[in-house]
N, C-alpha and C positions, 0 to 999 in steps of 0.2 A: 517664562524662563526656559532657556534651552537646556537640553540634557546632553552631557558629554558622553562620548562613546569610549568604553574601556576596551582594553585588549581582550580578545576572546579567550575563554578557558578551553583547554583540551587540545587535541591534535587534529588538524584538518585532513580530511581524505584528499589525496592528490590524484587518484585515478579510480575510475569506476570498475576496473577489472580486478577481481572477479566478484560478481554480485549474483545472488541466487534467491529463489523463492522456494521454500520447502513446506510441504503439507504433511502433517503428522499422520494422516490416513494413507499416504502413499509417497514416502520420501524419495523414491526412485522413479517417479512418474517419467514416462519416456519422451520428455522434451528437454532440449538443450537451450538454456537461456542465452540470448544474444544481446538483448537490452532489457533492463529491469528498472522500472520506476516504482520505488517502494511506496508504502502507505504514506499519507500525509495527514496533517491535522487541519481541521476547518472549523472555525467558530460559528459558521452559519451566517445567514443574511442579517444585515443590521435591522434594528427595529426602529421605525420612524416614531419618535415621541414628540414631534412638533405639535404644538397646540395653538390656539388663537391668541395665547399670551406671548408667543415668541414675537420679537420685534426686529431682530437683526438677521438671524440665520436659522435654518432648519436644524433640529437636534435629533440625535440618534442614541440608542442604547445597544449594548452587546447582548447576544443570546446568553442564556445561563449555562449551557453545556456545549462543549466542543464535540466533534465527531471525527471519524477517520475518513479520508478520501480513499477511493479505490486504488489498488496497485495494478500496474499493467506490465505485461511481459511480452516480448517478441521472442519466439523460440523456433529453432529447427525441431523436427519431430520424426518419430518412427510411426508409421501408420497404425501400429498396435495401440497407440495412445488413445484411440477412439474409445476403447473399452475402459481404460483408466480414467479418462476425462469424464465419461458418463457416470462413473462411480464417485467422482469428486464434485460434480455439479450440484450445487445447492445443499451440500453436506457440511454443516457447521463443525469446525474443528480448529485446532491450533495451526496457525500459518506463521512462518518466520521469514522475514526479509534478512538475508545474510549479506553483510557488507564486506568489502575487500580486506578490512582489518580483522575479519571474523567476528565482529560484534554483531548483535542481532536486535531486531525489533520484532517481538512476537505478540500476536493478539489472536482472537478468535474470528474466523471468517470462513468463506467458502469460495470455490471456483465458480464464478458466475458464467463465464463463457470461454470457450476454446474455438476459435474461428480460423481455419486455414485461409491463407491468402491465395490469390490466383497463382497458379504454377506456370512456369515457362521454361523453355530450353535455355540452358546456360545460367540458371539462377537456382540457388538452394531453396527448396520449399520451406516456408515459414508459416507460423500461426500467431495470431494475436490472442492473448489470454487476459482476462480481467478477474481480479480477486476483490471481493467485497468484504469489508470488515464489519462484523456484527457487534463486537465487544460484549458478547454474551457467551459465558462458558457452558459446558455440558450440563451443569446444574441449573441453568437459567439465570445465573447471577451476573450482574454488570461487572465487566472485567476490562480495565483499561490496558492499552498496549504497554509492554514491558521492555526495557532496554537491558541487555546483558553485554558486558564488556567481552571483547575477543581475547583469545589466547595468543600471546606473541610467538 
């Protein structure tokens, strides 16, 4: 039996401008976001549950727990960010993805990498940043990402 699609609930974002990533340990880190891919959710690889009793098609099951995908940022930067990035690398803390409507997705994670791109004449220097979400708070407790509505 087919499932009917209902009208979505909520308000669709119409433009990706302005989107940010904020670290509780350094909210004014010296990079300027140009592109932001926020965290995502991933249920993991399917589990093959096919047995010798299957006769028509392979069968699969879902993983028990979802996880968060990494967030990526392309940013302009001040060279002083080297010291700031070094202090954020592998330090678990609250990280927020801030959307154009000022709503947020916040979870615990860390800056995994800050990698400057090749620089050339006539182009603004940029760096690629990766944020890994651990979903573990400072007390070591499992903590899922949290949505907070923006202020109009």
